[in-house]
N, C-alpha and C positions, 0 to 999 in steps of 0.2 A: 164607768159613769152610771149613776143611778139618780133617783129623784133628789137626793140631798147630798151627793158626794161626787166629786170629779177628781180623778187621779191622772197626773201628767208626768212625763219624763222627757228630759232633754239631755243631749250629750254635747259637750263643749271641747274644743281643741285648746285647752288651757288647764293649768294646774288648779287644784281645788282651792288653794289659798287665794288665787286671783279671782275666781268665781265668787268666793265669799266676799271679797272686798267690793266687787261690783254690786252685790246685793245690799251691802251695809254702809258704803261710803257715798254720801250724797253727790260728790264730784263725779263718781263713776255711774251712780244710779240714774242720774239725769239723762244719760245717753241712750238708755234702752227701756226705761220704765214706761209702761202704758202701751195701748194698741197703736197700730199705724194710723196716722192722721191726727195724732195728738202729741203734744210736747209737754215735758215735765221740767220746768225751770228749777235750777238748783236751789234758788232761794225760797221755793215752795216745798222743799223737802225737810222733814225733821226726823232724825234718827237718834233716839236715846237707847243705845245698844245694851239693854239689861232687861231682865224680866220685870214687867211693870212699867217699862219706859214707853215713851210715845213713838209712834211710827206714822207719819203723815206725808202724803204726796198730793200735789195739785197738778192735774192734767188739763191742758188747754187745747181746744180744737176750734174749727171754724164755726161750729154751731153751739158751742157752750164749753163748760168746764166741769170737772168732777174732782172733788177733794175726797181722798180716802183718809179716814181717821181710825187708827188702830192702836192696840196696845200689845207689846211683845209679851208672850207667855213663856217662851223658851229661847235661850240664846246659848248655844254650845259651839264656839268657834273651833274649827271651820266646818263643823259637821251638820248642825241642825239649827233651824231658825223657824220660829212659829209666832203667829200673831192672830189676834181676834179683832174683828170690826164690830164694836158694840151696836152700831145702828142697825146692822143687818143680821148679826149673829153668826156671820161667816168666820170660820176658823181655818187658817191656812198654815200648813206645816211643810217646810222644805227641808229635804235631807240631801246633803252633798256627799258623793262617793267618789274616791279616786280610783281610776282604772288601774288595777294591779299589773296588767300586761303592757300598758302604755302609760307611763307616768305623766306624760304631757296631756293626757285626756282625763276629763272628769265628767260625771253625770250629776244631774239634779233631778230628784223626783219629789213630787209634792202631792198633797191631798187638801182639797178644799171642801169643807163640810159646812152646811147651813143648818142651824138648829130650827129655824122656822121660815116659812115661805114669805111672810109679811114683814117688811122692815119695821123695827121698833124705834121709837124716839130715843135718841142717844142721851145718856146722862149729861148734865151740863158740863162736867169736866172734860168731855170728849168733843164738845162742839168746837169748830175751828176758832182759832184765837180772835179773828176779826169780829166774830159775832159777840165776843165777850168784852170787847173794848168799849170804853166810854165814848159816846158819839163825839165826833170832832166839832160839831156845832154846839156852842154853849146853850143854844135855845131848844135843843132836842132832848127829850127825856130818854133815859136808857131803856131799851126794849128787852124783855126777857124772851126766852125761846118760844114759849107758848103764844106770845104776841105775834111773832114772826109767822108761825103756821096759820094763825087765824086770818091773816091778810090774803091768803091764796083764794079762799072762797069768793069774797066780793070781787076780786080781780077777774077771776074766770067768769063769774056770773055776769058781771057788767060787760065784759068783752063779748059774751054770747048774746046779751041783749042788744048791743050795738050792731053786731053782724046780722041778727035776726030782723032788725028794723030797717036795714039798709037794702038797696037794690041788689039783686043777685050778681050784677056785674062787678060788685066790689070785691068778690072772691077772686077775681082774675086781675086785680090791681097789683102792681109791684109792692113788695115789702122792703124793709130795711135790710133783710137778709139777702145777700148777693145771689142772684139768679132764682130766688124764691118768690112766688106770688103769695098773696094772703092765704090761699087755700093750703099751700105747702107749709106755712108757719103753723096753721091750726092743726094740720095733720101731724106735724112734729111735736107740738106742745102737748097734744092729747095722747101721744104714744103710750104713756103709762096706764091710760084707761083701757087700752085695747090689748096690750101684750102682757102675758104672764112672765115671770122670771125665766121660765123654761123657753118660751117663745122668743124672748129677747136674746137668750143665749144662742138659740138656733140662728137668729138673724145675724148676730155678731160672727158666728162661725161661717155663715154664708158670705159675709162681707170680708172674710179673710182676716178678721181681727181689726179692721179699719173702721173706727167710729164715724168718720166723715162719710165713708161709703155707705155704712148702715143708715145714717141719718138721711142722706140723699135718696137712697133706695126706698126707705119706708115713707118718706115725705112724698116722693113722686108717685108711688103706688097708692097710698091711702088718701092722697088729695082728691082722688076720683070717687071717694065714698059719697053717698048722698049727703047733702048739706045738713039735713035734719039730723043725721047720725053724728056728724062732727059737732053740731051744736049741743046735742045730748051729751056727748063726751066731755065738752067743755064744762057742762053743769054737773058732771058725774061726781058723786061723793068719793068714789075711788080715786079720781084724779086729785080732788081737793085734799085728801088724806095722804097722798103719795109723798114719800121722801126718797131721794136718791141714796143708794147705799153709801154710807160714809159721809154724805152731805148734810143729812138731817134737815131740820126746818130751814136753815139758811139756804141750802141748795134748792129746796122746794120753792122758797120765796123768790130767789133770783130767777129760777126757771119761769115762773109765772110772770114776774114783773118785766123781765127783759124781752120776752117774746110777745107780751101784750103791747109793749112799746114798739116793737118791730112793725106792728099793724097800725096802731093809732097814729104814730108820728108820720108814717108813710102816707096815711090817708088824710092827714091834717085834721085829726079829731082830737078832742080832749082826752087826756090819759084816763084810763079806768082804774088806775092804781091809787089806793089811799095814800095821802101825803106822807104819813109816817112810814109806810112801806118803802116809798121812794127814798126817804132819808136813810132807812136801814140798809138798803142795797147800796146807796152811795157810800155809806160807811164801810160796808163789806169790801167793795171794789177798791176804795182808796187805802184801806188797811192792808190790802195785799199789794199796794203800790203799783197797781195796774197789771200785775203779772197774770191775772186770771185770763185776760184776753190779749196779752202781749202788747199793751200800750206803754209808752215811755212817759212817765210823769215828772221827769227831771226838769226843774225850773218851770213848773207849771202851777198856776193858781186857778182853782175852780171856784166859781161863785154862782149860786142859784139866784135867779131873778124873782122866783115866786115864793121862796122861803129864806130864812136867815142862814142856811147852810153854806159853808165855805171850807176850802181845804187847800193847803200848800202855799208856796211862795214862788214868784216868778212871773212869767208871761200870763196875763189874765185871759181866762176863757169864761165868758158869761153866757148862761142859757137857763131855761127853766129846768127844774129838777129831772124831769123825764128825759129831756135831751142830753143832760149830763150823764145819766145812766147809759144812754145809747152810745155816747162818745166813749165812755169808759169800757163799753162792751165791744169796742172795735168797729162800731158802725159809722157810716158816713151819713150825716144829716142831709135832708133835702136841699139845704142851701150850700152843700158841698163841704162843710166843715168836718174835719177829722182830728183826732189826736195822733201825734207821731207814734210809730211802731217801735217797740223795744228791740 
């Protein structure tokens, strides 16, 4: 391992052909893709097994989701598989070798290389499909990717303004995130402003590859930072420009919107999110049919009370746009309402 390369090797008690199938068949991939603490639903996986084909996965966890968007660069069954993630520049190559002395054993070795340390905005063709769909509400204009990113700054800035003007006790109030106070949510949402990619990798290794453990550990530790530091990080241009690898502007926006609502709804304050950003995230979450946070939208109709947005058919759920985002993110509202789990 060096500054821009990680080499790994695993040995499996299985023939090479089976290991290949587990890497390339969504029905198999769903069982093991992603770190502990996150699930990857099969309907969130896209595998177009050819050079130039799409490779996408959606991982869901207690504190958020992550979509990897990649393009296959090399497909040689059952020996070699390579893909590149345009948003981060990371190129992964996996080589499968059969153990000659033990035919039922096989090994996989891989190399991950990153061409640049700072994630680059992904080309539009690589943005997750839900970000490119026509908004479900006929009254909402279609947002382009640059619009999505532009909403993060006012969201973070207004959240910082709200907290700075409030009594200090507000930091120890419960949030919508289970077991987290407001200070934990802010420590979590500002993590990209503090951790370099190398530090994040070290934190993930220390957490044993479990994203939930990492999130809880960092939030618990960094929640004790001086409040002025956390507020400065909320206003940090580094946070405002940050995009999750593979998630692009849509991932950055959902991170800002959902966690700001974890604070404002729990505190019974007005949302600090621009209305268009709320609509964009509603469209993202419903386009994924609830799978981002494991909610079941079967026979459910959602209607916003503060905009013309609506989605689905079935049992009616009415709330303001921010509360609908929280429900779709697997949160329980202060009045006890939730959406069924998938």
